[in-house]
C-alpha positions in Angstrom: -19.2 -5.6 19.9 -20.8 -5.6 16.4 -17.7 -4.7 14.5 -15.7 -6.6 16.7 -17.3 -9.6 15.7 -17.3 -8.7 12.0 -13.0 -8.4 11.9 -13.1 -12.0 14.2 -14.8 -13.6 11.0 -12.7 -11.1 8.9 -9.6 -12.1 10.0 -10.1 -16.0 10.3 -10.9 -16.4 6.6 -8.0 -14.2 5.6 -5.8 -16.8 7.6 -7.1 -19.7 6.3 -5.5 -20.2 2.7 -8.6 -22.4 1.0 -11.6 -20.0 2.7 -14.0 -21.5 5.6 -17.8 -22.1 5.5 -20.3 -20.9 7.8 -20.5 -24.0 10.2 -16.3 -23.9 10.2 -16.1 -20.0 11.4 -18.7 -21.0 14.2 -16.4 -23.7 15.7 -13.2 -21.6 14.9 -14.5 -17.9 16.3 -17.2 -19.5 18.8 -20.0 -17.6 17.7 -23.6 -18.5 17.0 -24.3 -19.9 13.9 -27.3 -17.1 13.2 -24.4 -14.2 14.6 -22.0 -15.9 12.1 -24.7 -15.4 9.5 -26.0 -12.5 10.0 -22.3 -11.3 9.8 -21.8 -13.1 6.7 -24.3 -11.7 5.1 -23.0 -7.9 6.3 -19.7 -8.9 4.4 -21.5 -10.1 1.6 -23.7 -6.9 1.4 -20.2 -5.0 1.4 -18.5 -7.2 -0.9 -15.3 -8.0 1.5 -16.4 -11.6 1.1 -17.4 -13.7 -1.6 -19.6 -17.0 -1.9 -16.8 -19.4 -3.4 -18.7 -22.6 -4.4 -19.8 -26.1 -2.1 -17.4 -28.8 -0.8 -19.3 -32.2 1.0 -18.1 -35.2 0.8 -20.0 -36.8 3.4 -24.0 -37.1 4.4 -25.3 -33.6 4.7 -25.7 -30.7 3.3 -23.0 -29.4 1.1 -21.1 -26.3 2.7 -21.0 -23.0 1.0 -17.1 -22.2 1.3 -16.4 -18.1 1.9 -13.4 -16.4 1.0 -12.1 -12.4 0.6 -13.0 -10.9 -2.4 -10.1 -9.0 -3.6 -11.4 -6.4 -5.0 -13.5 -5.1 -2.4 -11.2 -3.1 -0.6 -7.7 -1.8 -2.1 -4.7 -0.1 0.6 -1.5 2.1 -1.1 2.0 1.8 0.8 4.8 4.1 0.4 8.2 3.3 1.7 10.5 6.1 2.3 13.9 5.3 2.4 16.9 7.5 2.3 18.0 6.7 -1.6 14.4 4.8 -3.1 11.3 5.4 -2.8 8.6 2.6 -3.4 5.3 2.8 -4.1 2.4 -0.5 -4.0 -1.0 -0.8 -4.4 -2.3 -4.1 -2.6 -5.7 -5.7 -2.9 -7.3 -7.0 -0.2 -5.7 -10.4 -0.4 -2.1 -8.4 0.4 -1.6 -9.0 -3.5 0.3 -6.0 -5.4 -1.8 -4.8 -8.0 0.4 -1.5 -9.5 3.8 -0.8 -8.2 6.6 2.1 -8.9 9.6 3.8 -7.5 11.3 6.9 -7.8 14.7 8.4 -6.7 14.2 10.2 -2.9 14.6 13.8 -4.2 18.4 14.7 -2.8 17.6 18.1 -2.7 14.6 20.1 -1.6 14.3 19.1 2.2 10.5 17.5 3.6 8.4 19.3 1.2 10.1 18.2 -2.1 10.1 14.8 -1.1 6.3 15.0 0.2 5.2 16.8 -2.8 7.2 14.2 -5.1 5.5 10.8 -2.7 1.8 12.9 -3.0 2.5 13.3 -7.5 3.4 9.5 -7.5 0.5 7.8 -5.3 -1.7 10.3 -8.0 -0.1 8.5 -10.8 -0.3 4.8 -9.2 -3.9 5.0 -8.4 -4.7 6.1 -12.2 -2.4 3.7 -13.7 -4.4 0.9 -11.7 -7.8 1.8 -13.1 -9.0 1.5 -8.9 -11.8 2.9 -8.0 -10.3 5.3 -5.0 -13.8 5.2 -3.0 -12.4 1.7 -2.7 -9.1 2.6 -1.3 -8.4 2.2 2.7 -5.8 4.4 3.3 -2.3 5.4 2.3 0.3 3.3 4.8 3.9 5.3 5.2 6.5 3.1 6.0 9.4 5.9 7.4 12.7 6.0 8.4 13.0 6.0 12.5 13.2 7.3 14.8 9.8 8.6 14.4 6.7 10.1 16.8 4.5 7.6 16.6 1.4 9.5 18.1 2.0 13.0 16.2 3.1 10.8 13.3 6.3 12.7 12.8 10.0 11.8 11.6 12.2 12.8 13.8 15.8 13.1 12.4 16.6 10.4 10.1 20.1 9.6 8.7 20.6 10.9 5.5 17.0 13.3 5.2 18.6 16.5 5.6 16.2 19.0 7.3 13.8 16.2 8.3 13.4 17.6 12.0 10.3 16.3 13.2 8.4 16.5 10.0 4.8 16.2 10.1 5.0 13.2 7.4 1.8 12.0 8.2 -0.4 14.7 8.1 1.4 16.2 5.3 0.5 13.3 3.0 -3.2 13.0 4.5 -3.5 17.0 3.0 -1.9 16.2 0.1 -3.3 13.2 -1.0 -6.9 13.3 0.5 -6.5 9.7 2.3 -6.4 8.9 5.3 -2.9 7.9 6.6 -1.0 5.7 9.3 2.5 5.8 9.3 5.1 3.4 10.9 8.5 2.9 11.5 10.3 0.8 7.9 11.4 -1.7 10.1 8.2 -2.6 11.8 6.1 -2.0 8.6 8.5 -5.0 6.7 8.1 -7.5 10.0 3.6 -6.5 9.4 4.4 -7.4 5.8 6.1 -10.6 6.6 3.2 -11.6 9.0 0.7 -10.9 5.8 2.5 -12.2 2.9 5.4 -13.6 3.9 4.3 -17.4 4.2 6.1 -20.1 6.3 8.5 -17.2 7.1 6.3 -14.7 8.7 4.7 -17.1 11.4 5.7 -17.3 15.2 8.6 -15.6 16.4 10.9 -13.9 14.2 12.8 -11.0 13.6 13.5 -9.1 10.3 16.6 -7.7 9.5 16.2 -4.9 7.9 18.5 -4.0 5.5 18.2 -0.4 3.9 20.5 2.3 3.9 20.3 1.8 7.6 20.4 -1.7 9.4 17.3 -2.6 11.8 15.0 -5.2 13.1 11.4 -5.6 13.4 10.2 -7.9 15.8 7.3 -10.6 15.9 6.9 -12.4 18.9 3.9 -15.2 18.4 2.3 -13.7 15.3 2.3 -9.8 17.3 4.3 -7.2 16.3 6.5 -5.8 19.0 6.2 -1.7 18.3 7.6 -1.1 22.0 6.9 2.3 23.8 7.0 5.1 21.4 6.9 2.6 18.3 10.5 2.7 17.8 11.5 -0.9 19.2 14.3 -2.8 16.4 16.6 0.1 17.0 20.0 -1.8 17.0 22.3 0.5 15.4 24.8 0.3 18.6 24.7 -3.0 19.2 28.8 -3.3 18.8 29.5 -6.1 16.7 33.6 -5.1 16.4 35.1 -3.8 19.7 38.2 -2.5 17.2 36.1 -1.0 15.0 35.5 2.6 13.6 34.5 5.5 16.5 30.2 5.7 16.3 28.6 9.3 16.9 27.6 7.1 20.4 31.3 7.4 21.6 31.6 3.4 21.6 33.5 1.6 18.7 32.5 -0.5 16.4 28.3 -0.1 16.7 26.3 -1.5 13.8 25.9 2.1 12.8 29.2 2.5 12.4 30.9 -0.3 11.0 28.4 -2.3 8.4 25.9 0.1 7.2 26.1 0.3 3.3 27.3 4.1 3.8 30.1 2.6 5.6 30.8 -0.2 3.2 30.5 1.7 0.4 33.5 4.3 1.9 35.8 1.4 2.5 35.3 0.4 -1.0 36.7 3.4 -2.1 39.6 4.0 0.6 40.6 0.3 -1.2 40.4 1.4 -4.2 37.7 -0.7 -5.5 35.9 2.0 -6.7 36.7 5.3 -7.8 37.5 8.6 -5.8 34.6 9.1 -3.5 31.4 11.1 -4.4 30.4 13.1 -1.4 28.1 10.3 0.3 25.5 13.1 1.8 22.2 11.6 0.5 20.6 8.0 0.2 20.7 7.9 -3.8 24.5 8.5 -3.5 25.0 5.5 -1.4 22.7 3.3 -3.1 24.2 3.9 -6.4 28.0 3.4 -4.7 26.6 0.2 -3.0 25.4 -1.8 -6.1 28.8 -1.0 -7.6 30.3 -2.1 -4.6 28.3 -5.7 -4.8 28.7 -5.7 -8.6 32.7 -6.0 -8.1 31.8 -8.4 -5.9 30.0 -11.1 -7.7 32.1 -10.1 -10.7 35.5 -11.1 -8.6 37.0 -8.6 -7.1 38.7 -10.0 -3.9 39.1 -6.7 -2.7 35.0 -5.8 -2.8 34.0 -9.6 -1.4 35.8 -8.9 1.5 34.3 -5.9 2.4 30.9 -7.4 1.8 31.7 -11.1 3.7 33.2 -8.8 6.3 29.9 -7.2 6.5 28.3 -10.4 7.0 30.0 -11.3 9.9 29.3 -8.3 11.7 25.7 -8.1 10.7 25.3 -11.6 12.2 26.9 -10.8 15.6 24.1 -8.4 16.3 21.4 -10.4 14.5 22.5 -13.5 17.0 22.6 -10.8 20.0 18.9 -9.8 19.1 17.9 -13.7 18.1 19.1 -14.5 21.7 17.4 -11.6 24.0 13.9 -12.4 22.2 14.1 -15.9 21.6 12.7 -16.6 18.4 12.2 -19.5 16.1 13.7 -17.0 12.8 15.6 -14.7 11.4 14.6 -12.9 7.9 16.9 -10.8 6.0 14.8 -7.8 3.5 14.4 -4.4 2.8 15.5 -2.2 -0.3 19.9 -3.3 0.3 18.6 -6.7 0.8 19.0 -8.3 -3.1 22.3 -7.7 -4.1 23.2 -9.0 -0.4 21.6 -12.1 -0.2 23.4 -14.7 -1.7 26.7 -13.9 -0.1 24.4 -13.8 3.1 22.9 -16.5 3.2 26.0 -18.9 2.1 27.8 -17.4 5.0 25.2 -15.7 7.9 22.9 -19.0 8.9 25.6 -20.7 10.6 27.3 -18.1 12.4 24.0 -17.1 14.0 23.6 -20.6 14.8 26.8 -20.6 16.1 26.1 -18.2 18.3 22.6 -19.4 19.3 22.2 -19.6 23.1 19.1 -22.0 22.5 20.4 -24.1 19.8 20.5 -27.4 21.7 16.5 -27.0 22.3 15.5 -25.3 19.0 16.8 -24.3 15.5 17.2 -20.9 14.5 15.7 -20.8 10.6 17.6 -17.6 8.8 16.1 -16.8 5.6 15.4 -14.5 2.9 11.9 -12.3 2.9 8.9 -14.4 1.4 7.4 -11.1 0.1 10.1 -9.6 -2.2 12.1 -6.5 -2.2 8.8 -4.2 -2.2 8.3 -5.7 1.6 8.4 -1.7 3.0 5.8 -0.9 0.9 3.5 -3.7 1.1 4.1 -3.5 5.1 2.9 0.2 4.7 0.1 -0.9 2.9 -1.0 -4.0 5.2 -1.2 -1.3 8.4 -3.8 0.0 6.4 -5.4 -4.0 5.7 -4.7 -4.5 9.7 -6.3 -1.5 10.9 -9.3 -2.2 9.0 -9.4 -6.0 9.3 -8.2 -7.1 12.4 -9.6 -7.6 15.6 -8.6 -5.3 17.8 -9.4 -4.2 21.7 -10.4 -0.7 21.5 -12.8 -1.7 18.8 -15.0 -3.5 22.6 -14.8 0.0 24.0 -18.6 1.6 24.3 -18.6 5.3 24.4 -20.9 6.1 27.8 
């Protein structure tokens, strides 16, 4: 019970932009002033919170404000996309202290990728100058599908040879850190709730634009993971009935019509890009996609038409999810979002609103992520902070 109450107080302080006094904490969380005082002392002794001055304008003693101590704890996050691996070190406030990025090794299979990730994490921590004893753990955002319970990655597209790879345990062995793993789209949603500001509140779907397209789901400020941790797989939503044949046997699914690999192939066929290199791995897709977006921005009409059509198709998928879940907001982000953002935000909001069944009841806001391009890696690190700091019912279980 003491640990649960501690996390309740930490979470209340974290959610307050300006910090809280002990009196305010007692009013908010419903614990006695003595309990608040005792737990506050524990948190101060652990350097997780600081006393940040006094406030008071009326009669009575000024109140001491408690805030999180940014340097009290850190977490490492890695986002593994088939094209690029992104790394961040976050402080206790969720601010990025150190950042790096490498191309995901295209050859060598899982062992090469795991070795590259472990090596980059070591360099990241060394470059930050942070005491490793203050690092609570490593969070990993991996492409789905995943076996959440066993920490394995199960045959993700464009990661050759990844059949039930025990990524979580392999990275724990390679880094010596405690490791948590989640799906990339879910991690992005977690990041938005922790560091996205207004876009990360309430009920929303996070449309993840990476090598694949998926969505993270947040309802009433709670991240939804599903029974196996694989919620948000939208690849087989039909967005173009006359579109290309999908591997599921249907036509016009998201994964056969508007993911980056498909758009790059269309660009080659239309002569926008030179003769196609094999699109068998993530880095090749990322390179071709960047060139396609550059051509569209430079005024190439064929390139712009490919991007604009994809915006219509993605908007259809987003509208289906938004209607199904009755959310207030659709947030776009992910490693491939940046080059798309301007064209998509010019078109997608109106398309989603037109297809909203609840548009006469409440508005649907459509925005880009408030976290930035590192949203997947930030979310991975936030998994560690969430696990450490957020109140969880499991903390109330008593061992017999």
